[in-house]
C-alpha positions in Angstrom: 24.7 67.5 -65.2 21.3 66.7 -64.2 19.0 68.4 -61.1 18.7 64.7 -59.5 22.8 63.9 -60.1 23.2 67.6 -58.2 20.8 66.9 -55.4 22.6 63.5 -54.9 26.2 65.1 -54.8 25.1 67.4 -52.3 23.3 65.3 -50.1 26.3 62.8 -50.2 28.7 66.1 -49.2 26.3 66.5 -46.2 26.4 62.9 -44.5 30.5 63.1 -45.3 30.3 66.6 -43.2 28.3 65.0 -40.4 30.4 62.0 -40.2 33.4 64.3 -40.1 31.9 66.4 -37.3 30.8 63.3 -35.5 34.1 61.2 -35.6 36.0 64.5 -34.4 33.6 64.8 -31.6 34.0 61.2 -30.4 37.7 61.4 -30.8 37.5 64.6 -28.5 35.5 62.8 -26.2 37.5 60.1 -25.8 40.5 61.8 -24.9 39.3 64.3 -22.0 41.8 67.4 -21.3 44.0 66.2 -24.0 44.9 68.4 -27.0 44.8 66.3 -30.3 46.8 68.2 -33.3 44.6 69.0 -36.1 47.5 67.1 -38.3 46.4 63.9 -36.3 42.7 64.5 -36.3 43.2 64.3 -40.1 45.6 61.4 -40.1 43.4 59.3 -38.3 40.0 60.4 -39.9 41.7 60.2 -43.5 40.7 63.9 -44.1 42.5 67.2 -44.6 43.0 69.7 -42.1 40.7 71.8 -43.6 38.4 69.5 -43.2 39.2 69.0 -39.6 38.8 72.8 -38.6 35.3 72.8 -40.5 34.1 69.8 -38.6 35.6 71.8 -35.5 33.5 75.0 -36.6 30.7 72.9 -37.1 31.1 71.3 -33.4 31.1 74.9 -32.0 27.7 75.8 -34.1 26.4 72.8 -32.3 27.4 74.3 -29.0 30.4 72.5 -28.0 33.3 74.3 -26.5 36.6 73.4 -28.1 39.6 75.0 -26.9 42.2 75.3 -29.7 46.1 76.1 -28.7 48.7 76.8 -31.3 51.0 73.7 -31.5 48.7 71.8 -29.5 45.8 71.2 -30.9 42.3 70.9 -30.0 40.2 69.7 -26.9 37.2 69.7 -25.7 36.7 72.5 -23.1 36.4 71.7 -19.1 33.0 73.7 -19.7 31.6 71.3 -22.7 28.6 69.1 -21.5 
């Protein structure tokens, strides 16, 4: 594989990751106070639950405060801006 192809593939992965993160943020912001399961988020976005987990971690790294509750899902914390 050439260097250009590798760089292109890496760029596509970065764009997809950012898109997933932004889509999760939008979904959580549109449903304030409501828990949304990882499975439901994955289904809505057409991604795996692992991708959802990575997106949640990326949101937290960006300063979002996300509450995670077993058997309930994720929601933005009341302390999030």
